[in-house]
PDB file of the backbone (N, CA, C, O) and the ligand in Angstrom, with CONECT records:
HET     ZN  A 101       1
ATOM      1  N   UNK A   1      89.060 168.416 125.590  1.00  0.00           N
ATOM      2  CA  UNK A   1      89.276 169.607 126.394  1.00  0.00           C
ATOM      3  C   UNK A   1      89.324 169.220 127.875  1.00  0.00           C
ATOM      4  O   UNK A   1      89.045 168.080 128.247  1.00  0.00           O
ATOM      5  N   UNK A   2      89.667 170.152 128.667  1.00  0.00           N
ATOM      6  CA  UNK A   2      89.861 169.917 130.086  1.00  0.00           C
ATOM      7  C   UNK A   2      88.975 170.838 130.908  1.00  0.00           C
ATOM      8  O   UNK A   2      88.814 172.017 130.594  1.00  0.00           O
ATOM      9  N   UNK A   3      88.413 170.284 131.953  1.00  0.00           N
ATOM     10  CA  UNK A   3      87.773 171.112 132.965  1.00  0.00           C
ATOM     11  C   UNK A   3      88.788 171.296 134.086  1.00  0.00           C
ATOM     12  O   UNK A   3      89.495 170.362 134.462  1.00  0.00           O
ATOM     13  N   UNK A   4      88.846 172.506 134.609  1.00  0.00           N
ATOM     14  CA  UNK A   4      89.780 172.782 135.691  1.00  0.00           C
ATOM     15  C   UNK A   4      88.994 173.223 136.921  1.00  0.00           C
ATOM     16  O   UNK A   4      88.140 174.106 136.840  1.00  0.00           O
ATOM     17  N   UNK A   5      89.286 172.610 138.046  1.00  0.00           N
ATOM     18  CA  UNK A   5      88.621 172.976 139.295  1.00  0.00           C
ATOM     19  C   UNK A   5      89.142 174.330 139.781  1.00  0.00           C
ATOM     20  O   UNK A   5      90.351 174.550 139.862  1.00  0.00           O
ATOM     21  N   UNK A   6      88.212 175.233 140.102  1.00  0.00           N
ATOM     22  CA  UNK A   6      88.612 176.549 140.608  1.00  0.00           C
ATOM     23  C   UNK A   6      89.244 176.459 141.992  1.00  0.00           C
ATOM     24  O   UNK A   6      90.066 177.295 142.364  1.00  0.00           O
ATOM     25  N   UNK A   7      88.858 175.450 142.740  1.00  0.00           N
ATOM     26  CA  UNK A   7      89.302 175.355 144.133  1.00  0.00           C
ATOM     27  C   UNK A   7      90.681 174.722 144.260  1.00  0.00           C
ATOM     28  O   UNK A   7      91.558 175.255 144.940  1.00  0.00           O
ATOM     29  N   UNK A   8      90.868 173.572 143.593  1.00  0.00           N
ATOM     30  CA  UNK A   8      92.121 172.829 143.830  1.00  0.00           C
ATOM     31  C   UNK A   8      92.924 172.621 142.552  1.00  0.00           C
ATOM     32  O   UNK A   8      93.983 171.995 142.578  1.00  0.00           O
ATOM     33  N   UNK A   9      92.417 173.149 141.421  1.00  0.00           N
ATOM     34  CA  UNK A   9      93.136 173.111 140.142  1.00  0.00           C
ATOM     35  C   UNK A   9      93.311 171.703 139.579  1.00  0.00           C
ATOM     36  O   UNK A   9      94.169 171.475 138.726  1.00  0.00           O
ATOM     37  N   UNK A  10      92.507 170.769 140.050  1.00  0.00           N
ATOM     38  CA  UNK A  10      92.499 169.446 139.424  1.00  0.00           C
ATOM     39  C   UNK A  10      91.978 169.578 137.998  1.00  0.00           C
ATOM     40  O   UNK A  10      91.022 170.312 137.748  1.00  0.00           O
ATOM     41  N   UNK A  11      92.602 168.871 137.070  1.00  0.00           N
ATOM     42  CA  UNK A  11      92.162 168.903 135.681  1.00  0.00           C
ATOM     43  C   UNK A  11      91.500 167.587 135.325  1.00  0.00           C
ATOM     44  O   UNK A  11      92.006 166.512 135.646  1.00  0.00           O
ATOM     45  N   UNK A  12      90.369 167.688 134.661  1.00  0.00           N
ATOM     46  CA  UNK A  12      89.648 166.489 134.222  1.00  0.00           C
ATOM     47  C   UNK A  12      89.454 166.586 132.722  1.00  0.00           C
ATOM     48  O   UNK A  12      88.904 167.570 132.226  1.00  0.00           O
ATOM     49  N   UNK A  13      89.904 165.564 131.990  1.00  0.00           N
ATOM     50  CA  UNK A  13      89.736 165.593 130.552  1.00  0.00           C
ATOM     51  C   UNK A  13      88.351 165.081 130.190  1.00  0.00           C
ATOM     52  O   UNK A  13      87.905 164.051 130.695  1.00  0.00           O
ATOM     53  N   UNK A  14      87.680 165.809 129.315  1.00  0.00           N
ATOM     54  CA  UNK A  14      86.387 165.342 128.814  1.00  0.00           C
ATOM     55  C   UNK A  14      86.459 165.265 127.302  1.00  0.00           C
ATOM     56  O   UNK A  14      87.086 166.106 126.657  1.00  0.00           O
ATOM     57  N   UNK A  15      85.817 164.255 126.741  1.00  0.00           N
ATOM     58  CA  UNK A  15      85.867 164.109 125.286  1.00  0.00           C
ATOM     59  C   UNK A  15      84.781 164.927 124.618  1.00  0.00           C
ATOM     60  O   UNK A  15      84.966 165.419 123.505  1.00  0.00           O
ATOM     61  N   UNK A  16      83.646 165.076 125.292  1.00  0.00           N
ATOM     62  CA  UNK A  16      82.562 165.874 124.735  1.00  0.00           C
ATOM     63  C   UNK A  16      81.998 166.759 125.816  1.00  0.00           C
ATOM     64  O   UNK A  16      81.844 166.354 126.968  1.00  0.00           O
ATOM     65  N   UNK A  17      81.693 167.975 125.420  1.00  0.00           N
ATOM     66  CA  UNK A  17      81.103 168.922 126.355  1.00  0.00           C
ATOM     67  C   UNK A  17      79.590 168.896 126.175  1.00  0.00           C
ATOM     68  O   UNK A  17      79.084 169.291 125.125  1.00  0.00           O
ATOM     69  N   UNK A  18      78.881 168.443 127.169  1.00  0.00           N
ATOM     70  CA  UNK A  18      77.420 168.417 127.108  1.00  0.00           C
ATOM     71  C   UNK A  18      76.876 169.166 128.315  1.00  0.00           C
ATOM     72  O   UNK A  18      77.618 169.546 129.220  1.00  0.00           O
ATOM     73  N   UNK A  19      75.573 169.366 128.306  1.00  0.00           N
ATOM     74  CA  UNK A  19      74.954 170.048 129.443  1.00  0.00           C
ATOM     75  C   UNK A  19      75.131 169.250 130.735  1.00  0.00           C
ATOM     76  O   UNK A  19      75.055 169.805 131.831  1.00  0.00           O
ATOM     77  N   UNK A  20      75.363 167.962 130.596  1.00  0.00           N
ATOM     78  CA  UNK A  20      75.601 167.141 131.787  1.00  0.00           C
ATOM     79  C   UNK A  20      76.871 167.553 132.530  1.00  0.00           C
ATOM     80  O   UNK A  20      77.038 167.245 133.710  1.00  0.00           O
ATOM     81  N   UNK A  21      77.766 168.256 131.825  1.00  0.00           N
ATOM     82  CA  UNK A  21      79.016 168.693 132.450  1.00  0.00           C
ATOM     83  C   UNK A  21      78.796 169.876 133.387  1.00  0.00           C
ATOM     84  O   UNK A  21      79.635 170.158 134.243  1.00  0.00           O
ATOM     85  N   UNK A  22      77.655 170.576 133.223  1.00  0.00           N
ATOM     86  CA  UNK A  22      77.404 171.748 134.070  1.00  0.00           C
ATOM     87  C   UNK A  22      77.269 171.297 135.516  1.00  0.00           C
ATOM     88  O   UNK A  22      76.542 170.353 135.825  1.00  0.00           O
ATOM     89  N   UNK A  23      77.980 171.985 136.389  1.00  0.00           N
ATOM     90  CA  UNK A  23      77.977 171.689 137.830  1.00  0.00           C
ATOM     91  C   UNK A  23      78.562 170.307 138.150  1.00  0.00           C
ATOM     92  O   UNK A  23      78.327 169.768 139.231  1.00  0.00           O
ATOM     93  N   UNK A  24      79.316 169.743 137.220  1.00  0.00           N
ATOM     94  CA  UNK A  24      79.966 168.462 137.502  1.00  0.00           C
ATOM     95  C   UNK A  24      80.911 168.631 138.684  1.00  0.00           C
ATOM     96  O   UNK A  24      81.690 169.584 138.713  1.00  0.00           O
ATOM     97  N   UNK A  25      80.860 167.725 139.659  1.00  0.00           N
ATOM     98  CA  UNK A  25      81.721 167.887 140.833  1.00  0.00           C
ATOM     99  C   UNK A  25      83.168 167.505 140.545  1.00  0.00           C
ATOM    100  O   UNK A  25      83.442 166.583 139.777  1.00  0.00           O
ATOM    101  N   UNK A  26      84.075 168.224 141.168  1.00  0.00           N
ATOM    102  CA  UNK A  26      85.497 167.906 141.083  1.00  0.00           C
ATOM    103  C   UNK A  26      85.746 166.556 141.758  1.00  0.00           C
ATOM    104  O   UNK A  26      85.259 166.327 142.865  1.00  0.00           O
ATOM    105  N   UNK A  27      86.496 165.659 141.110  1.00  0.00           N
ATOM    106  CA  UNK A  27      86.767 164.354 141.726  1.00  0.00           C
ATOM    107  C   UNK A  27      87.626 164.458 142.978  1.00  0.00           C
ATOM    108  O   UNK A  27      87.606 163.563 143.822  1.00  0.00           O
ATOM    109  N   UNK A  28      88.382 165.552 143.103  1.00  0.00           N
ATOM    110  CA  UNK A  28      89.274 165.694 144.259  1.00  0.00           C
ATOM    111  C   UNK A  28      88.594 166.370 145.447  1.00  0.00           C
ATOM    112  O   UNK A  28      88.713 165.901 146.579  1.00  0.00           O
ATOM    113  N   UNK A  29      87.876 167.478 145.194  1.00  0.00           N
ATOM    114  CA  UNK A  29      87.346 168.248 146.325  1.00  0.00           C
ATOM    115  C   UNK A  29      85.834 168.407 146.293  1.00  0.00           C
ATOM    116  O   UNK A  29      85.248 168.891 147.262  1.00  0.00           O
ATOM    117  N   UNK A  30      85.185 168.007 145.191  1.00  0.00           N
ATOM    118  CA  UNK A  30      83.730 168.043 145.141  1.00  0.00           C
ATOM    119  C   UNK A  30      83.144 169.383 144.733  1.00  0.00           C
ATOM    120  O   UNK A  30      81.924 169.515 144.640  1.00  0.00           O
ATOM    121  N   UNK A  31      83.993 170.388 144.485  1.00  0.00           N
ATOM    122  CA  UNK A  31      83.484 171.693 144.049  1.00  0.00           C
ATOM    123  C   UNK A  31      82.938 171.579 142.621  1.00  0.00           C
ATOM    124  O   UNK A  31      83.342 170.703 141.857  1.00  0.00           O
ATOM    125  N   UNK A  32      82.025 172.470 142.283  1.00  0.00           N
ATOM    126  CA  UNK A  32      81.491 172.488 140.925  1.00  0.00           C
ATOM    127  C   UNK A  32      82.576 172.944 139.955  1.00  0.00           C
ATOM    128  O   UNK A  32      83.250 173.945 140.200  1.00  0.00           O
ATOM    129  N   UNK A  33      82.745 172.210 138.851  1.00  0.00           N
ATOM    130  CA  UNK A  33      83.840 172.521 137.934  1.00  0.00           C
ATOM    131  C   UNK A  33      83.420 173.383 136.754  1.00  0.00           C
ATOM    132  O   UNK A  33      84.270 173.974 136.087  1.00  0.00           O
ATOM    133  N   UNK A  34      82.117 173.464 136.487  1.00  0.00           N
ATOM    134  CA  UNK A  34      81.690 174.199 135.295  1.00  0.00           C
ATOM    135  C   UNK A  34      80.355 174.866 135.583  1.00  0.00           C
ATOM    136  O   UNK A  34      79.353 174.195 135.833  1.00  0.00           O
ATOM    137  N   UNK A  35      80.351 176.175 135.547  1.00  0.00           N
ATOM    138  CA  UNK A  35      79.094 176.906 135.724  1.00  0.00           C
ATOM    139  C   UNK A  35      78.381 176.962 134.382  1.00  0.00           C
ATOM    140  O   UNK A  35      78.968 176.675 133.338  1.00  0.00           O
ATOM    141  N   UNK A  36      77.109 177.335 134.424  1.00  0.00           N
ATOM    142  CA  UNK A  36      76.361 177.437 133.172  1.00  0.00           C
ATOM    143  C   UNK A  36      76.991 178.465 132.238  1.00  0.00           C
ATOM    144  O   UNK A  36      77.047 178.247 131.028  1.00  0.00           O
ATOM    145  N   UNK A  37      77.466 179.585 132.786  1.00  0.00           N
ATOM    146  CA  UNK A  37      78.115 180.605 131.954  1.00  0.00           C
ATOM    147  C   UNK A  37      79.389 180.050 131.313  1.00  0.00           C
ATOM    148  O   UNK A  37      79.654 180.267 130.131  1.00  0.00           O
ATOM    149  N   UNK A  38      80.170 179.329 132.123  1.00  0.00           N
ATOM    150  CA  UNK A  38      81.393 178.739 131.588  1.00  0.00           C
ATOM    151  C   UNK A  38      81.069 177.740 130.478  1.00  0.00           C
ATOM    152  O   UNK A  38      81.795 177.642 129.488  1.00  0.00           O
ATOM    153  N   UNK A  39      79.970 176.997 130.653  1.00  0.00           N
ATOM    154  CA  UNK A  39      79.555 176.030 129.644  1.00  0.00           C
ATOM    155  C   UNK A  39      79.315 176.727 128.314  1.00  0.00           C
ATOM    156  O   UNK A  39      79.785 176.274 127.270  1.00  0.00           O
ATOM    157  N   UNK A  40      78.568 177.849 128.361  1.00  0.00           N
ATOM    158  CA  UNK A  40      78.268 178.581 127.118  1.00  0.00           C
ATOM    159  C   UNK A  40      79.555 179.059 126.455  1.00  0.00           C
ATOM    160  O   UNK A  40      79.709 178.959 125.238  1.00  0.00           O
ATOM    161  N   UNK A  41      80.475 179.578 127.258  1.00  0.00           N
ATOM    162  CA  UNK A  41      81.746 180.066 126.722  1.00  0.00           C
ATOM    163  C   UNK A  41      82.557 178.902 126.151  1.00  0.00           C
ATOM    164  O   UNK A  41      83.174 179.015 125.093  1.00  0.00           O
ATOM    165  N   UNK A  42      82.540 177.785 126.874  1.00  0.00           N
ATOM    166  CA  UNK A  42      83.303 176.618 126.424  1.00  0.00           C
ATOM    167  C   UNK A  42      82.748 176.078 125.120  1.00  0.00           C
ATOM    168  O   UNK A  42      83.504 175.620 124.263  1.00  0.00           O
ATOM    169  N   UNK A  43      81.436 176.129 124.962  1.00  0.00           N
ATOM    170  CA  UNK A  43      80.836 175.671 123.713  1.00  0.00           C
ATOM    171  C   UNK A  43      81.371 176.475 122.533  1.00  0.00           C
ATOM    172  O   UNK A  43      81.696 175.920 121.484  1.00  0.00           O
ATOM    173  N   UNK A  44      81.457 177.792 122.721  1.00  0.00           N
ATOM    174  CA  UNK A  44      82.021 178.644 121.668  1.00  0.00           C
ATOM    175  C   UNK A  44      83.473 178.274 121.414  1.00  0.00           C
ATOM    176  O   UNK A  44      83.919 178.217 120.268  1.00  0.00           O
ATOM    177  N   UNK A  45      84.207 178.023 122.495  1.00  0.00           N
ATOM    178  CA  UNK A  45      85.624 177.672 122.362  1.00  0.00           C
ATOM    179  C   UNK A  45      85.779 176.373 121.582  1.00  0.00           C
ATOM    180  O   UNK A  45      86.704 176.236 120.782  1.00  0.00           O
ATOM    181  N   UNK A  46      84.872 175.411 121.813  1.00  0.00           N
ATOM    182  CA  UNK A  46      84.959 174.139 121.105  1.00  0.00           C
ATOM    183  C   UNK A  46      84.786 174.341 119.602  1.00  0.00           C
ATOM    184  O   UNK A  46      85.453 173.694 118.794  1.00  0.00           O
ATOM    185  N   UNK A  47      83.879 175.250 119.241  1.00  0.00           N
ATOM    186  CA  UNK A  47      83.696 175.518 117.810  1.00  0.00           C
ATOM    187  C   UNK A  47      84.973 176.107 117.232  1.00  0.00           C
ATOM    188  O   UNK A  47      85.397 175.737 116.137  1.00  0.00           O
ATOM    189  N   UNK A  48      85.581 177.022 117.972  1.00  0.00           N
ATOM    190  CA  UNK A  48      86.841 177.624 117.523  1.00  0.00           C
ATOM    191  C   UNK A  48      87.898 176.544 117.349  1.00  0.00           C
ATOM    192  O   UNK A  48      88.652 176.558 116.377  1.00  0.00           O
ATOM    193  N   UNK A  49      87.952 175.610 118.291  1.00  0.00           N
ATOM    194  CA  UNK A  49      88.948 174.547 118.235  1.00  0.00           C
ATOM    195  C   UNK A  49      88.765 173.662 117.007  1.00  0.00           C
ATOM    196  O   UNK A  49      89.749 173.239 116.400  1.00  0.00           O
ATOM    197  N   UNK A  50      87.519 173.378 116.633  1.00  0.00           N
ATOM    198  CA  UNK A  50      87.350 172.502 115.483  1.00  0.00           C
ATOM    199  C   UNK A  50      87.812 173.195 114.213  1.00  0.00           C
ATOM    200  O   UNK A  50      88.336 172.547 113.308  1.00  0.00           O
ATOM    201  N   UNK A  51      87.623 174.508 114.138  1.00  0.00           N
ATOM    202  CA  UNK A  51      88.146 175.253 112.991  1.00  0.00           C
ATOM    203  C   UNK A  51      89.674 175.194 113.002  1.00  0.00           C
ATOM    204  O   UNK A  51      90.301 174.966 111.967  1.00  0.00           O
ATOM    205  N   UNK A  52      90.260 175.398 114.171  1.00  0.00           N
ATOM    206  CA  UNK A  52      91.729 175.396 114.275  1.00  0.00           C
ATOM    207  C   UNK A  52      92.296 174.019 113.942  1.00  0.00           C
ATOM    208  O   UNK A  52      93.340 173.917 113.298  1.00  0.00           O
ATOM    209  N   UNK A  53      91.609 172.955 114.381  1.00  0.00           N
ATOM    210  CA  UNK A  53      92.064 171.601 114.066  1.00  0.00           C
ATOM    211  C   UNK A  53      92.022 171.351 112.567  1.00  0.00           C
ATOM    212  O   UNK A  53      92.929 170.750 111.991  1.00  0.00           O
ATOM    213  N   UNK A  54      90.954 171.826 111.954  1.00  0.00           N
ATOM    214  CA  UNK A  54      90.802 171.648 110.520  1.00  0.00           C
ATOM    215  C   UNK A  54      91.916 172.380 109.777  1.00  0.00           C
ATOM    216  O   UNK A  54      92.497 171.853 108.829  1.00  0.00           O
ATOM    217  N   UNK A  55      92.202 173.599 110.222  1.00  0.00           N
ATOM    218  CA  UNK A  55      93.291 174.364 109.605  1.00  0.00           C
ATOM    219  C   UNK A  55      94.629 173.663 109.819  1.00  0.00           C
ATOM    220  O   UNK A  55      95.486 173.640 108.935  1.00  0.00           O
ATOM    221  N   UNK A  56      94.788 173.094 111.011  1.00  0.00           N
ATOM    222  CA  UNK A  56      96.023 172.374 111.313  1.00  0.00           C
ATOM    223  C   UNK A  56      96.211 171.187 110.396  1.00  0.00           C
ATOM    224  O   UNK A  56      97.319 170.918 109.932  1.00  0.00           O
ATOM    225  N   UNK A  57      95.117 170.472 110.133  1.00  0.00           N
ATOM    226  CA  UNK A  57      95.185 169.316 109.235  1.00  0.00           C
ATOM    227  C   UNK A  57      95.487 169.762 107.814  1.00  0.00           C
ATOM    228  O   UNK A  57      96.252 169.126 107.089  1.00  0.00           O
ATOM    229  N   UNK A  58      94.865 170.871 107.439  1.00  0.00           N
ATOM    230  CA  UNK A  58      95.100 171.408 106.103  1.00  0.00           C
ATOM    231  C   UNK A  58      96.570 171.776 105.950  1.00  0.00           C
ATOM    232  O   UNK A  58      97.194 171.470 104.933  1.00  0.00           O
ATOM    233  N   UNK A  59      97.115 172.434 106.964  1.00  0.00           N
ATOM    234  CA  UNK A  59      98.532 172.814 106.932  1.00  0.00           C
ATOM    235  C   UNK A  59      99.400 171.559 106.839  1.00  0.00           C
ATOM    236  O   UNK A  59     100.450 171.567 106.198  1.00  0.00           O
ATOM    237  N   UNK A  60      98.948 170.479 107.488  1.00  0.00           N
ATOM    238  CA  UNK A  60      99.688 169.224 107.474  1.00  0.00           C
ATOM    239  C   UNK A  60      99.795 168.612 106.094  1.00  0.00           C
ATOM    240  O   UNK A  60     100.693 167.809 105.841  1.00  0.00           O
ATOM    241  N   UNK A  61      98.890 168.978 105.193  1.00  0.00           N
ATOM    242  CA  UNK A  61      98.964 168.454 103.833  1.00  0.00           C
ATOM    243  C   UNK A  61     100.156 169.049 103.094  1.00  0.00           C
ATOM    244  O   UNK A  61     100.713 168.436 102.183  1.00  0.00           O
ATOM    245  N   UNK A  62     100.525 170.232 103.499  1.00  0.00           N
ATOM    246  CA  UNK A  62     101.595 170.927 102.801  1.00  0.00           C
ATOM    247  C   UNK A  62     102.927 170.811 103.524  1.00  0.00           C
ATOM    248  O   UNK A  62     103.987 170.766 102.899  1.00  0.00           O
ATOM    249  N   UNK A  63     102.860 170.764 104.834  1.00  0.00           N
ATOM    250  CA  UNK A  63     104.062 170.605 105.627  1.00  0.00           C
ATOM    251  C   UNK A  63     103.868 169.338 106.449  1.00  0.00           C
ATOM    252  O   UNK A  63     102.737 168.935 106.720  1.00  0.00           O
ATOM    253  N   UNK A  64     104.947 168.725 106.836  1.00  0.00           N
ATOM    254  CA  UNK A  64     104.833 167.492 107.609  1.00  0.00           C
ATOM    255  C   UNK A  64     104.628 167.812 109.084  1.00  0.00           C
ATOM    256  O   UNK A  64     105.462 167.473 109.923  1.00  0.00           O
ATOM    257  N   UNK A  65     103.528 168.457 109.387  1.00  0.00           N
ATOM    258  CA  UNK A  65     103.253 168.764 110.789  1.00  0.00           C
ATOM    259  C   UNK A  65     102.252 167.768 111.347  1.00  0.00           C
ATOM    260  O   UNK A  65     101.390 167.251 110.637  1.00  0.00           O
ATOM    261  N   UNK A  66     102.392 167.523 112.606  1.00  0.00           N
ATOM    262  CA  UNK A  66     101.435 166.667 113.274  1.00  0.00           C
ATOM    263  C   UNK A  66     100.190 167.469 113.611  1.00  0.00           C
ATOM    264  O   UNK A  66     100.209 168.699 113.644  1.00  0.00           O
ATOM    265  N   UNK A  67      99.139 166.764 113.853  1.00  0.00           N
ATOM    266  CA  UNK A  67      97.879 167.419 114.198  1.00  0.00           C
ATOM    267  C   UNK A  67      98.073 168.325 115.416  1.00  0.00           C
ATOM    268  O   UNK A  67      98.684 167.952 116.418  1.00  0.00           O
ATOM    269  N   UNK A  68      97.536 169.503 115.283  1.00  0.00           N
ATOM    270  CA  UNK A  68      97.652 170.471 116.371  1.00  0.00           C
ATOM    271  C   UNK A  68      96.730 170.065 117.513  1.00  0.00           C
ATOM    272  O   UNK A  68      95.563 169.735 117.298  1.00  0.00           O
ATOM    273  N   UNK A  69      97.250 170.092 118.686  1.00  0.00           N
ATOM    274  CA  UNK A  69      96.430 169.830 119.860  1.00  0.00           C
ATOM    275  C   UNK A  69      96.259 171.119 120.626  1.00  0.00           C
ATOM    276  O   UNK A  69      97.226 171.833 120.891  1.00  0.00           O
ATOM    277  N   UNK A  70      95.047 171.408 120.973  1.00  0.00           N
ATOM    278  CA  UNK A  70      94.781 172.656 121.691  1.00  0.00           C
ATOM    279  C   UNK A  70      94.253 172.333 123.078  1.00  0.00           C
ATOM    280  O   UNK A  70      93.255 171.631 123.242  1.00  0.00           O
ATOM    281  N   UNK A  71      94.927 172.848 124.034  1.00  0.00           N
ATOM    282  CA  UNK A  71      94.581 172.665 125.431  1.00  0.00           C
ATOM    283  C   UNK A  71      93.676 173.845 125.799  1.00  0.00           C
ATOM    284  O   UNK A  71      94.132 174.988 125.829  1.00  0.00           O
ATOM    285  N   UNK A  72      92.435 173.580 126.070  1.00  0.00           N
ATOM    286  CA  UNK A  72      91.481 174.657 126.347  1.00  0.00           C
ATOM    287  C   UNK A  72      91.086 174.646 127.814  1.00  0.00           C
ATOM    288  O   UNK A  72      90.663 173.618 128.344  1.00  0.00           O
ATOM    289  N   UNK A  73      91.221 175.761 128.446  1.00  0.00           N
ATOM    290  CA  UNK A  73      90.775 175.905 129.834  1.00  0.00           C
ATOM    291  C   UNK A  73      89.694 176.973 129.902  1.00  0.00           C
ATOM    292  O   UNK A  73      89.811 178.032 129.285  1.00  0.00           O
ATOM    293  N   UNK A  74      88.658 176.686 130.647  1.00  0.00           N
ATOM    294  CA  UNK A  74      87.637 177.709 130.889  1.00  0.00           C
ATOM    295  C   UNK A  74      87.578 177.927 132.379  1.00  0.00           C
ATOM    296  O   UNK A  74      87.363 176.995 133.154  1.00  0.00           O
ATOM    297  N   UNK A  75      87.772 179.166 132.770  1.00  0.00           N
ATOM    298  CA  UNK A  75      87.793 179.468 134.183  1.00  0.00           C
ATOM    299  C   UNK A  75      87.304 180.883 134.400  1.00  0.00           C
ATOM    300  O   UNK A  75      87.778 181.819 133.756  1.00  0.00           O
ATOM    301  N   UNK A  76      86.352 181.040 135.311  1.00  0.00           N
ATOM    302  CA  UNK A  76      85.805 182.363 135.632  1.00  0.00           C
ATOM    303  C   UNK A  76      85.404 183.136 134.381  1.00  0.00           C
ATOM    304  O   UNK A  76      85.631 184.342 134.288  1.00  0.00           O
ATOM    305  N   UNK A  77      84.811 182.440 133.428  1.00  0.00           N
ATOM    306  CA  UNK A  77      84.342 183.113 132.223  1.00  0.00           C
ATOM    307  C   UNK A  77      85.437 183.462 131.234  1.00  0.00           C
ATOM    308  O   UNK A  77      85.176 184.118 130.225  1.00  0.00           O
ATOM    309  N   UNK A  78      86.661 183.030 131.510  1.00  0.00           N
ATOM    310  CA  UNK A  78      87.771 183.319 130.610  1.00  0.00           C
ATOM    311  C   UNK A  78      88.215 182.016 129.954  1.00  0.00           C
ATOM    312  O   UNK A  78      88.320 180.979 130.611  1.00  0.00           O
ATOM    313  N   UNK A  79      88.472 182.083 128.667  1.00  0.00           N
ATOM    314  CA  UNK A  79      88.980 180.917 127.970  1.00  0.00           C
ATOM    315  C   UNK A  79      90.467 181.140 127.717  1.00  0.00           C
ATOM    316  O   UNK A  79      90.869 182.176 127.188  1.00  0.00           O
ATOM    317  N   UNK A  80      91.272 180.163 128.098  1.00  0.00           N
ATOM    318  CA  UNK A  80      92.685 180.262 127.741  1.00  0.00           C
ATOM    319  C   UNK A  80      93.050 179.036 126.931  1.00  0.00           C
ATOM    320  O   UNK A  80      92.540 177.942 127.173  1.00  0.00           O
ATOM    321  N   UNK A  81      93.920 179.223 125.985  1.00  0.00           N
ATOM    322  CA  UNK A  81      94.304 178.112 125.130  1.00  0.00           C
ATOM    323  C   UNK A  81      95.820 178.028 125.057  1.00  0.00           C
ATOM    324  O   UNK A  81      96.536 179.029 125.070  1.00  0.00           O
ATOM    325  N   UNK A  82      96.267 176.790 124.979  1.00  0.00           N
ATOM    326  CA  UNK A  82      97.673 176.564 124.722  1.00  0.00           C
ATOM    327  C   UNK A  82      97.742 175.605 123.549  1.00  0.00           C
ATOM    328  O   UNK A  82      97.036 174.597 123.515  1.00  0.00           O
ATOM    329  N   UNK A  83      98.585 175.919 122.604  1.00  0.00           N
ATOM    330  CA  UNK A  83      98.800 175.010 121.482  1.00  0.00           C
ATOM    331  C   UNK A  83      99.882 174.019 121.881  1.00  0.00           C
ATOM    332  O   UNK A  83     101.001 174.403 122.223  1.00  0.00           O
ATOM    333  N   UNK A  84      99.539 172.756 121.835  1.00  0.00           N
ATOM    334  CA  UNK A  84     100.516 171.721 122.151  1.00  0.00           C
ATOM    335  C   UNK A  84     101.016 171.154 120.839  1.00  0.00           C
ATOM    336  O   UNK A  84     100.223 170.845 119.949  1.00  0.00           O
ATOM    337  N   UNK A  85     102.304 171.018 120.717  1.00  0.00           N
ATOM    338  CA  UNK A  85     102.815 170.433 119.470  1.00  0.00           C
ATOM    339  C   UNK A  85     103.645 169.216 119.778  1.00  0.00           C
ATOM    340  O   UNK A  85     104.167 168.577 118.864  1.00  0.00           O
TER     341      UNK A  85
HETATM  342 ZN    ZN A 101      88.727 170.531 143.180  1.00  0.00          ZN2+
END
C-alpha cells in the first residue's frame, strides 16, 4: 500500500502497515503522513485488500487473470482504492 503526503502528495510505498508508520515524516517535506485515525482506517482497508486479493487469485484459477493489485490511499480519514490490472 501507499502512504500519501497531505502537503505535497508524495507517495511512499510500504510493505507492512505497523504502528511505527503513525506520524511517519514525508521524505520530501517532513509533514506527518499518517495520523492515528488514518492508521486505524488503513488497517481495516488492509484486511479488505487481503480478501480481495484472495478472491482475485480464486478468479485466476478459472480465468487466466493476473493477480489483482489494489492501490490503496488513506487521506483525511477517507480510503480510496484503485484496481490496477
Ligand atoms: Zn510531503
